[in-house]
PDB file of N, CA, C and O in Angstrom:
ATOM      1  N   MET A   1     -10.009 -12.458  44.818  1.00  0.00           N
ATOM      2  CA  MET A   1     -11.021 -12.789  43.685  1.00  0.00           C
ATOM      3  C   MET A   1     -10.302 -12.312  42.333  1.00  0.00           C
ATOM      4  O   MET A   1      -9.676 -11.256  42.236  1.00  0.00           O
ATOM      5  N   LYS A   2     -10.477 -13.201  41.354  1.00  0.00           N
ATOM      6  CA  LYS A   2     -10.047 -12.926  39.991  1.00  0.00           C
ATOM      7  C   LYS A   2     -11.261 -12.213  39.232  1.00  0.00           C
ATOM      8  O   LYS A   2     -12.404 -12.664  39.306  1.00  0.00           O
ATOM      9  N   LEU A   3     -10.937 -11.066  38.495  1.00  0.00           N
ATOM     10  CA  LEU A   3     -11.872 -10.399  37.758  1.00  0.00           C
ATOM     11  C   LEU A   3     -11.397 -10.292  36.266  1.00  0.00           C
ATOM     12  O   LEU A   3     -10.248  -9.942  35.999  1.00  0.00           O
ATOM     13  N   LEU A   4     -12.279 -10.590  35.350  1.00  0.00           N
ATOM     14  CA  LEU A   4     -11.929 -10.626  33.948  1.00  0.00           C
ATOM     15  C   LEU A   4     -12.754  -9.482  33.309  1.00  0.00           C
ATOM     16  O   LEU A   4     -13.984  -9.546  33.291  1.00  0.00           O
ATOM     17  N   MET A   5     -12.087  -8.452  32.794  1.00  0.00           N
ATOM     18  CA  MET A   5     -12.705  -7.349  32.087  1.00  0.00           C
ATOM     19  C   MET A   5     -12.558  -7.600  30.668  1.00  0.00           C
ATOM     20  O   MET A   5     -11.452  -7.900  30.218  1.00  0.00           O
ATOM     21  N   VAL A   6     -13.688  -7.492  29.844  1.00  0.00           N
ATOM     22  CA  VAL A   6     -13.641  -7.662  28.423  1.00  0.00           C
ATOM     23  C   VAL A   6     -14.169  -6.282  27.925  1.00  0.00           C
ATOM     24  O   VAL A   6     -15.341  -5.950  28.099  1.00  0.00           O
ATOM     25  N   ALA A   7     -13.248  -5.490  27.295  1.00  0.00           N
ATOM     26  CA  ALA A   7     -13.647  -4.241  26.773  1.00  0.00           C
ATOM     27  C   ALA A   7     -12.672  -3.762  25.734  1.00  0.00           C
ATOM     28  O   ALA A   7     -11.631  -4.356  25.451  1.00  0.00           O
ATOM     29  N   ILE A   8     -13.104  -2.603  25.168  1.00  0.00           N
ATOM     30  CA  ILE A   8     -12.314  -1.863  24.206  1.00  0.00           C
ATOM     31  C   ILE A   8     -11.431  -0.881  25.008  1.00  0.00           C
ATOM     32  O   ILE A   8     -11.896  -0.457  26.066  1.00  0.00           O
ATOM     33  N   PRO A   9     -10.247  -0.489  24.627  1.00  0.00           N
ATOM     34  CA  PRO A   9      -9.420   0.548  25.338  1.00  0.00           C
ATOM     35  C   PRO A   9      -9.946   1.973  25.157  1.00  0.00           C
ATOM     36  O   PRO A   9      -9.654   2.629  24.157  1.00  0.00           O
ATOM     37  N   ASN A  10     -10.741   2.454  26.158  1.00  0.00           N
ATOM     38  CA  ASN A  10     -11.219   3.755  26.138  1.00  0.00           C
ATOM     39  C   ASN A  10     -11.002   4.396  27.524  1.00  0.00           C
ATOM     40  O   ASN A  10     -10.697   3.732  28.515  1.00  0.00           O
ATOM     41  N   HIS A  11     -11.183   5.762  27.525  1.00  0.00           N
ATOM     42  CA  HIS A  11     -10.910   6.556  28.729  1.00  0.00           C
ATOM     43  C   HIS A  11     -11.877   6.053  29.833  1.00  0.00           C
ATOM     44  O   HIS A  11     -11.424   5.881  30.965  1.00  0.00           O
ATOM     45  N   HIS A  12     -13.143   5.815  29.577  1.00  0.00           N
ATOM     46  CA  HIS A  12     -14.055   5.362  30.622  1.00  0.00           C
ATOM     47  C   HIS A  12     -13.662   4.073  31.288  1.00  0.00           C
ATOM     48  O   HIS A  12     -13.713   3.953  32.512  1.00  0.00           O
ATOM     49  N   PHE A  13     -13.252   3.065  30.451  1.00  0.00           N
ATOM     50  CA  PHE A  13     -12.739   1.796  30.962  1.00  0.00           C
ATOM     51  C   PHE A  13     -11.542   1.909  31.878  1.00  0.00           C
ATOM     52  O   PHE A  13     -11.447   1.233  32.902  1.00  0.00           O
ATOM     53  N   PHE A  14     -10.664   2.750  31.497  1.00  0.00           N
ATOM     54  CA  PHE A  14      -9.456   2.916  32.357  1.00  0.00           C
ATOM     55  C   PHE A  14      -9.707   3.590  33.670  1.00  0.00           C
ATOM     56  O   PHE A  14      -9.077   3.247  34.671  1.00  0.00           O
ATOM     57  N   GLN A  15     -10.675   4.609  33.699  1.00  0.00           N
ATOM     58  CA  GLN A  15     -11.124   5.206  34.927  1.00  0.00           C
ATOM     59  C   GLN A  15     -11.743   4.123  35.797  1.00  0.00           C
ATOM     60  O   GLN A  15     -11.401   3.971  36.969  1.00  0.00           O
ATOM     61  N   TRP A  16     -12.650   3.384  35.206  1.00  0.00           N
ATOM     62  CA  TRP A  16     -13.397   2.388  36.005  1.00  0.00           C
ATOM     63  C   TRP A  16     -12.381   1.389  36.664  1.00  0.00           C
ATOM     64  O   TRP A  16     -12.404   1.188  37.878  1.00  0.00           O
ATOM     65  N   VAL A  17     -11.564   0.821  35.897  1.00  0.00           N
ATOM     66  CA  VAL A  17     -10.577  -0.170  36.306  1.00  0.00           C
ATOM     67  C   VAL A  17      -9.560   0.309  37.365  1.00  0.00           C
ATOM     68  O   VAL A  17      -9.149  -0.424  38.264  1.00  0.00           O
ATOM     69  N   ASN A  18      -9.204   1.533  37.201  1.00  0.00           N
ATOM     70  CA  ASN A  18      -8.257   2.176  38.232  1.00  0.00           C
ATOM     71  C   ASN A  18      -8.921   2.296  39.626  1.00  0.00           C
ATOM     72  O   ASN A  18      -8.246   2.355  40.654  1.00  0.00           O
ATOM     73  N   GLN A  19     -10.264   2.328  39.617  1.00  0.00           N
ATOM     74  CA  GLN A  19     -10.890   2.240  41.019  1.00  0.00           C
ATOM     75  C   GLN A  19     -10.703   0.955  41.726  1.00  0.00           C
ATOM     76  O   GLN A  19     -10.843   0.875  42.947  1.00  0.00           O
ATOM     77  N   LEU A  20     -10.381  -0.081  40.956  1.00  0.00           N
ATOM     78  CA  LEU A  20     -10.115  -1.389  41.575  1.00  0.00           C
ATOM     79  C   LEU A  20      -8.652  -1.640  42.034  1.00  0.00           C
ATOM     80  O   LEU A  20      -8.363  -2.672  42.639  1.00  0.00           O
ATOM     81  N   GLU A  21      -7.783  -0.736  41.756  1.00  0.00           N
ATOM     82  CA  GLU A  21      -6.356  -1.015  42.003  1.00  0.00           C
ATOM     83  C   GLU A  21      -6.011  -1.375  43.364  1.00  0.00           C
ATOM     84  O   GLU A  21      -5.209  -2.296  43.521  1.00  0.00           O
ATOM     85  N   ASN A  22      -6.521  -0.758  44.407  1.00  0.00           N
ATOM     86  CA  ASN A  22      -6.138  -1.240  45.729  1.00  0.00           C
ATOM     87  C   ASN A  22      -7.194  -2.058  46.394  1.00  0.00           C
ATOM     88  O   ASN A  22      -7.194  -2.124  47.623  1.00  0.00           O
ATOM     89  N   ALA A  23      -8.104  -2.693  45.682  1.00  0.00           N
ATOM     90  CA  ALA A  23      -9.179  -3.490  46.334  1.00  0.00           C
ATOM     91  C   ALA A  23      -8.780  -5.017  46.643  1.00  0.00           C
ATOM     92  O   ALA A  23      -9.502  -5.769  47.298  1.00  0.00           O
ATOM     93  N   GLY A  24      -7.551  -5.380  46.093  1.00  0.00           N
ATOM     94  CA  GLY A  24      -7.010  -6.625  46.418  1.00  0.00           C
ATOM     95  C   GLY A  24      -7.478  -7.799  45.526  1.00  0.00           C
ATOM     96  O   GLY A  24      -7.413  -8.976  45.880  1.00  0.00           O
ATOM     97  N   HIS A  25      -7.986  -7.343  44.256  1.00  0.00           N
ATOM     98  CA  HIS A  25      -8.490  -8.294  43.231  1.00  0.00           C
ATOM     99  C   HIS A  25      -7.307  -8.552  42.182  1.00  0.00           C
ATOM    100  O   HIS A  25      -6.501  -7.648  41.961  1.00  0.00           O
ATOM    101  N   ASP A  26      -7.215  -9.677  41.598  1.00  0.00           N
ATOM    102  CA  ASP A  26      -6.454  -9.958  40.517  1.00  0.00           C
ATOM    103  C   ASP A  26      -7.280  -9.570  39.313  1.00  0.00           C
ATOM    104  O   ASP A  26      -8.274 -10.244  39.044  1.00  0.00           O
ATOM    105  N   VAL A  27      -6.940  -8.528  38.565  1.00  0.00           N
ATOM    106  CA  VAL A  27      -7.744  -8.092  37.471  1.00  0.00           C
ATOM    107  C   VAL A  27      -7.016  -8.418  36.100  1.00  0.00           C
ATOM    108  O   VAL A  27      -5.858  -8.054  35.893  1.00  0.00           O
ATOM    109  N   TYR A  28      -7.696  -9.057  35.269  1.00  0.00           N
ATOM    110  CA  TYR A  28      -7.280  -9.381  33.831  1.00  0.00           C
ATOM    111  C   TYR A  28      -8.117  -8.633  32.738  1.00  0.00           C
ATOM    112  O   TYR A  28      -9.345  -8.624  32.816  1.00  0.00           O
ATOM    113  N   TRP A  29      -7.491  -8.041  31.777  1.00  0.00           N
ATOM    114  CA  TRP A  29      -8.241  -7.367  30.746  1.00  0.00           C
ATOM    115  C   TRP A  29      -8.004  -8.082  29.343  1.00  0.00           C
ATOM    116  O   TRP A  29      -6.897  -8.253  28.833  1.00  0.00           O
ATOM    117  N   PHE A  30      -9.208  -8.467  28.811  1.00  0.00           N
ATOM    118  CA  PHE A  30      -9.121  -8.991  27.487  1.00  0.00           C
ATOM    119  C   PHE A  30      -9.501  -7.930  26.585  1.00  0.00           C
ATOM    120  O   PHE A  30     -10.658  -7.521  26.494  1.00  0.00           O
ATOM    121  N   ASP A  31      -8.450  -7.451  25.868  1.00  0.00           N
ATOM    122  CA  ASP A  31      -8.687  -6.294  24.852  1.00  0.00           C
ATOM    123  C   ASP A  31      -9.365  -6.908  23.648  1.00  0.00           C
ATOM    124  O   ASP A  31      -8.736  -7.760  23.020  1.00  0.00           O
ATOM    125  N   VAL A  32     -10.528  -6.583  23.275  1.00  0.00           N
ATOM    126  CA  VAL A  32     -11.242  -7.050  22.242  1.00  0.00           C
ATOM    127  C   VAL A  32     -10.698  -6.590  20.867  1.00  0.00           C
ATOM    128  O   VAL A  32     -10.730  -7.334  19.886  1.00  0.00           O
ATOM    129  N   THR A  33     -10.223  -5.397  20.836  1.00  0.00           N
ATOM    130  CA  THR A  33      -9.684  -4.932  19.609  1.00  0.00           C
ATOM    131  C   THR A  33      -8.247  -5.461  19.294  1.00  0.00           C
ATOM    132  O   THR A  33      -7.839  -5.452  18.133  1.00  0.00           O
ATOM    133  N   ASP A  34      -7.530  -5.892  20.261  1.00  0.00           N
ATOM    134  CA  ASP A  34      -6.254  -6.429  20.227  1.00  0.00           C
ATOM    135  C   ASP A  34      -5.216  -5.594  19.246  1.00  0.00           C
ATOM    136  O   ASP A  34      -4.399  -6.103  18.479  1.00  0.00           O
ATOM    137  N   GLY A  35      -5.447  -4.233  19.456  1.00  0.00           N
ATOM    138  CA  GLY A  35      -4.537  -3.411  18.674  1.00  0.00           C
ATOM    139  C   GLY A  35      -3.611  -2.602  19.469  1.00  0.00           C
ATOM    140  O   GLY A  35      -3.922  -2.280  20.616  1.00  0.00           O
ATOM    141  N   GLY A  36      -2.547  -2.266  18.970  1.00  0.00           N
ATOM    142  CA  GLY A  36      -1.598  -1.433  19.528  1.00  0.00           C
ATOM    143  C   GLY A  36      -0.723  -2.247  20.802  1.00  0.00           C
ATOM    144  O   GLY A  36      -0.925  -3.425  21.098  1.00  0.00           O
ATOM    145  N   PRO A  37       0.165  -1.458  21.397  1.00  0.00           N
ATOM    146  CA  PRO A  37       0.957  -2.052  22.417  1.00  0.00           C
ATOM    147  C   PRO A  37       0.089  -2.130  23.712  1.00  0.00           C
ATOM    148  O   PRO A  37      -1.052  -1.669  23.720  1.00  0.00           O
ATOM    149  N   LYS A  38       0.641  -2.712  24.788  1.00  0.00           N
ATOM    150  CA  LYS A  38       0.122  -2.699  26.078  1.00  0.00           C
ATOM    151  C   LYS A  38      -0.068  -1.322  26.637  1.00  0.00           C
ATOM    152  O   LYS A  38       0.738  -0.414  26.427  1.00  0.00           O
ATOM    153  N   SER A  39      -1.167  -1.190  27.362  1.00  0.00           N
ATOM    154  CA  SER A  39      -1.407   0.201  27.892  1.00  0.00           C
ATOM    155  C   SER A  39      -0.684   0.534  29.168  1.00  0.00           C
ATOM    156  O   SER A  39      -0.653  -0.244  30.121  1.00  0.00           O
ATOM    157  N   SER A  40      -0.131   1.658  29.157  1.00  0.00           N
ATOM    158  CA  SER A  40       0.672   2.112  30.339  1.00  0.00           C
ATOM    159  C   SER A  40      -0.249   2.732  31.379  1.00  0.00           C
ATOM    160  O   SER A  40       0.194   3.024  32.490  1.00  0.00           O
ATOM    161  N   LYS A  41      -1.553   2.943  31.039  1.00  0.00           N
ATOM    162  CA  LYS A  41      -2.502   3.590  32.142  1.00  0.00           C
ATOM    163  C   LYS A  41      -2.933   2.606  33.136  1.00  0.00           C
ATOM    164  O   LYS A  41      -3.386   3.012  34.206  1.00  0.00           O
ATOM    165  N   ILE A  42      -2.830   1.247  32.871  1.00  0.00           N
ATOM    166  CA  ILE A  42      -3.224   0.300  33.839  1.00  0.00           C
ATOM    167  C   ILE A  42      -2.229  -0.761  33.966  1.00  0.00           C
ATOM    168  O   ILE A  42      -2.563  -1.941  33.856  1.00  0.00           O
ATOM    169  N   GLU A  43      -0.937  -0.381  34.207  1.00  0.00           N
ATOM    170  CA  GLU A  43       0.147  -1.363  34.151  1.00  0.00           C
ATOM    171  C   GLU A  43      -0.133  -2.412  35.286  1.00  0.00           C
ATOM    172  O   GLU A  43       0.471  -3.473  35.136  1.00  0.00           O
ATOM    173  N   TRP A  44      -0.858  -2.322  36.282  1.00  0.00           N
ATOM    174  CA  TRP A  44      -0.975  -3.269  37.340  1.00  0.00           C
ATOM    175  C   TRP A  44      -2.025  -4.358  36.962  1.00  0.00           C
ATOM    176  O   TRP A  44      -2.200  -5.335  37.690  1.00  0.00           O
ATOM    177  N   VAL A  45      -2.722  -4.165  35.801  1.00  0.00           N
ATOM    178  CA  VAL A  45      -3.628  -5.110  35.234  1.00  0.00           C
ATOM    179  C   VAL A  45      -2.928  -6.105  34.338  1.00  0.00           C
ATOM    180  O   VAL A  45      -2.031  -5.727  33.586  1.00  0.00           O
ATOM    181  N   THR A  46      -3.308  -7.352  34.396  1.00  0.00           N
ATOM    182  CA  THR A  46      -2.808  -8.370  33.515  1.00  0.00           C
ATOM    183  C   THR A  46      -3.488  -8.253  32.163  1.00  0.00           C
ATOM    184  O   THR A  46      -4.671  -8.581  32.072  1.00  0.00           O
ATOM    185  N   GLN A  47      -2.797  -7.792  31.071  1.00  0.00           N
ATOM    186  CA  GLN A  47      -3.504  -7.535  29.752  1.00  0.00           C
ATOM    187  C   GLN A  47      -3.297  -8.884  28.897  1.00  0.00           C
ATOM    188  O   GLN A  47      -2.232  -9.500  28.857  1.00  0.00           O
ATOM    189  N   ILE A  48      -4.376  -9.219  28.277  1.00  0.00           N
ATOM    190  CA  ILE A  48      -4.422 -10.406  27.289  1.00  0.00           C
ATOM    191  C   ILE A  48      -4.538  -9.778  26.008  1.00  0.00           C
ATOM    192  O   ILE A  48      -5.548  -9.189  25.622  1.00  0.00           O
ATOM    193  N   LYS A  49      -3.315  -9.942  25.261  1.00  0.00           N
ATOM    194  CA  LYS A  49      -3.229  -9.415  24.039  1.00  0.00           C
ATOM    195  C   LYS A  49      -2.573 -10.257  23.007  1.00  0.00           C
ATOM    196  O   LYS A  49      -1.855 -11.166  23.424  1.00  0.00           O
ATOM    197  N   GLY A  50      -2.706 -10.099  21.731  1.00  0.00           N
ATOM    198  CA  GLY A  50      -2.108 -11.037  20.809  1.00  0.00           C
ATOM    199  C   GLY A  50      -2.936 -12.334  20.515  1.00  0.00           C
ATOM    200  O   GLY A  50      -2.378 -13.367  20.146  1.00  0.00           O
ATOM    201  N   TRP A  51      -4.189 -12.245  20.678  1.00  0.00           N
ATOM    202  CA  TRP A  51      -5.095 -13.342  20.442  1.00  0.00           C
ATOM    203  C   TRP A  51      -5.531 -13.491  19.017  1.00  0.00           C
ATOM    204  O   TRP A  51      -5.887 -14.584  18.578  1.00  0.00           O
ATOM    205  N   LYS A  52      -5.507 -12.426  18.309  1.00  0.00           N
ATOM    206  CA  LYS A  52      -6.186 -12.562  16.926  1.00  0.00           C
ATOM    207  C   LYS A  52      -5.343 -13.353  15.913  1.00  0.00           C
ATOM    208  O   LYS A  52      -5.872 -14.047  15.046  1.00  0.00           O
ATOM    209  N   LEU A  53      -4.069 -13.228  16.047  1.00  0.00           N
ATOM    210  CA  LEU A  53      -3.138 -14.071  15.201  1.00  0.00           C
ATOM    211  C   LEU A  53      -2.493 -15.274  15.927  1.00  0.00           C
ATOM    212  O   LEU A  53      -1.313 -15.574  15.750  1.00  0.00           O
ATOM    213  N   LYS A  54      -3.339 -15.960  16.767  1.00  0.00           N
ATOM    214  CA  LYS A  54      -2.811 -17.027  17.497  1.00  0.00           C
ATOM    215  C   LYS A  54      -2.224 -18.064  16.527  1.00  0.00           C
ATOM    216  O   LYS A  54      -1.126 -18.570  16.759  1.00  0.00           O
ATOM    217  N   TRP A  55      -2.880 -18.352  15.543  1.00  0.00           N
ATOM    218  CA  TRP A  55      -2.397 -19.345  14.485  1.00  0.00           C
ATOM    219  C   TRP A  55      -1.915 -18.698  13.249  1.00  0.00           C
ATOM    220  O   TRP A  55      -2.620 -18.666  12.241  1.00  0.00           O
ATOM    221  N   ASP A  56      -0.684 -18.160  13.300  1.00  0.00           N
ATOM    222  CA  ASP A  56      -0.306 -17.386  12.089  1.00  0.00           C
ATOM    223  C   ASP A  56       0.636 -18.305  11.350  1.00  0.00           C
ATOM    224  O   ASP A  56       1.781 -18.489  11.763  1.00  0.00           O
ATOM    225  N   PHE A  57       0.175 -18.875  10.278  1.00  0.00           N
ATOM    226  CA  PHE A  57       0.778 -19.831   9.584  1.00  0.00           C
ATOM    227  C   PHE A  57       1.045 -19.350   8.071  1.00  0.00           C
ATOM    228  O   PHE A  57       0.435 -18.371   7.641  1.00  0.00           O
ATOM    229  N   PRO A  58       1.938 -20.030   7.293  1.00  0.00           N
ATOM    230  CA  PRO A  58       2.065 -19.627   5.884  1.00  0.00           C
ATOM    231  C   PRO A  58       0.868 -19.802   5.094  1.00  0.00           C
ATOM    232  O   PRO A  58       0.205 -20.828   5.246  1.00  0.00           O
ATOM    233  N   LEU A  59       0.485 -18.828   4.188  1.00  0.00           N
ATOM    234  CA  LEU A  59      -0.640 -18.787   3.369  1.00  0.00           C
ATOM    235  C   LEU A  59      -1.918 -18.628   4.071  1.00  0.00           C
ATOM    236  O   LEU A  59      -2.966 -18.897   3.483  1.00  0.00           O
ATOM    237  N   ARG A  60      -1.911 -18.198   5.324  1.00  0.00           N
ATOM    238  CA  ARG A  60      -3.250 -17.979   6.071  1.00  0.00           C
ATOM    239  C   ARG A  60      -4.164 -16.993   5.337  1.00  0.00           C
ATOM    240  O   ARG A  60      -5.358 -17.259   5.206  1.00  0.00           O
ATOM    241  N   SER A  61      -3.656 -15.905   4.875  1.00  0.00           N
ATOM    242  CA  SER A  61      -4.679 -14.972   4.322  1.00  0.00           C
ATOM    243  C   SER A  61      -5.176 -15.519   2.968  1.00  0.00           C
ATOM    244  O   SER A  61      -6.317 -15.242   2.598  1.00  0.00           O
ATOM    245  N   THR A  62      -4.363 -16.285   2.219  1.00  0.00           N
ATOM    246  CA  THR A  62      -4.824 -16.811   1.058  1.00  0.00           C
ATOM    247  C   THR A  62      -5.893 -17.838   1.294  1.00  0.00           C
ATOM    248  O   THR A  62      -6.844 -17.911   0.515  1.00  0.00           O
ATOM    249  N   ILE A  63      -5.792 -18.583   2.264  1.00  0.00           N
ATOM    250  CA  ILE A  63      -6.769 -19.680   2.588  1.00  0.00           C
ATOM    251  C   ILE A  63      -8.030 -19.023   3.030  1.00  0.00           C
ATOM    252  O   ILE A  63      -9.110 -19.487   2.666  1.00  0.00           O
ATOM    253  N   LYS A  64      -7.957 -17.925   3.827  1.00  0.00           N
ATOM    254  CA  LYS A  64      -9.122 -17.121   4.247  1.00  0.00           C
ATOM    255  C   LYS A  64      -9.986 -16.659   3.106  1.00  0.00           C
ATOM    256  O   LYS A  64     -11.207 -16.805   3.040  1.00  0.00           O
ATOM    257  N   LYS A  65      -9.143 -16.035   2.140  1.00  0.00           N
ATOM    258  CA  LYS A  65      -9.942 -15.488   0.980  1.00  0.00           C
ATOM    259  C   LYS A  65     -10.687 -16.513   0.140  1.00  0.00           C
ATOM    260  O   LYS A  65     -11.800 -16.289  -0.335  1.00  0.00           O
ATOM    261  N   LYS A  66      -9.971 -17.730  -0.029  1.00  0.00           N
ATOM    262  CA  LYS A  66     -10.629 -18.782  -0.881  1.00  0.00           C
ATOM    263  C   LYS A  66     -11.828 -19.364  -0.081  1.00  0.00           C
ATOM    264  O   LYS A  66     -12.881 -19.639  -0.656  1.00  0.00           O
ATOM    265  N   VAL A  67     -11.659 -19.541   1.204  1.00  0.00           N
ATOM    266  CA  VAL A  67     -12.714 -20.155   1.893  1.00  0.00           C
ATOM    267  C   VAL A  67     -14.011 -19.259   1.965  1.00  0.00           C
ATOM    268  O   VAL A  67     -15.129 -19.748   2.129  1.00  0.00           O
ATOM    269  N   ALA A  68     -13.770 -17.905   1.831  1.00  0.00           N
ATOM    270  CA  ALA A  68     -14.832 -16.945   1.936  1.00  0.00           C
ATOM    271  C   ALA A  68     -15.515 -17.040   0.507  1.00  0.00           C
ATOM    272  O   ALA A  68     -16.740 -16.955   0.423  1.00  0.00           O
ATOM    273  N   LYS A  69     -14.810 -17.196  -0.493  1.00  0.00           N
ATOM    274  CA  LYS A  69     -15.507 -17.340  -1.833  1.00  0.00           C
ATOM    275  C   LYS A  69     -16.258 -18.583  -1.941  1.00  0.00           C
ATOM    276  O   LYS A  69     -17.250 -18.610  -2.669  1.00  0.00           O
ATOM    277  N   ILE A  70     -15.862 -19.697  -1.241  1.00  0.00           N
ATOM    278  CA  ILE A  70     -16.642 -20.930  -1.315  1.00  0.00           C
ATOM    279  C   ILE A  70     -17.962 -20.813  -0.612  1.00  0.00           C
ATOM    280  O   ILE A  70     -18.964 -21.307  -1.130  1.00  0.00           O
ATOM    281  N   ILE A  71     -18.020 -20.182   0.551  1.00  0.00           N
ATOM    282  CA  ILE A  71     -19.159 -20.067   1.329  1.00  0.00           C
ATOM    283  C   ILE A  71     -20.006 -19.032   0.834  1.00  0.00           C
ATOM    284  O   ILE A  71     -21.070 -18.781   1.401  1.00  0.00           O
TER     285      ILE A  71
END
């Protein structure tokens, strides 16, 4: 069974997920903060990182600032 965990990286989350290590599940973690490197506390979990800047193109920040002023 595949499990998708959506959470922030904190101590309680890591403890809870580590209980599933030998349960035979494919565990995926979507880090909602998308900050920092991959966690070494749960290396057996597939971590989904790098989603915030999926479309990093030239002038991205300038366009975002101008659109915010229009709206």
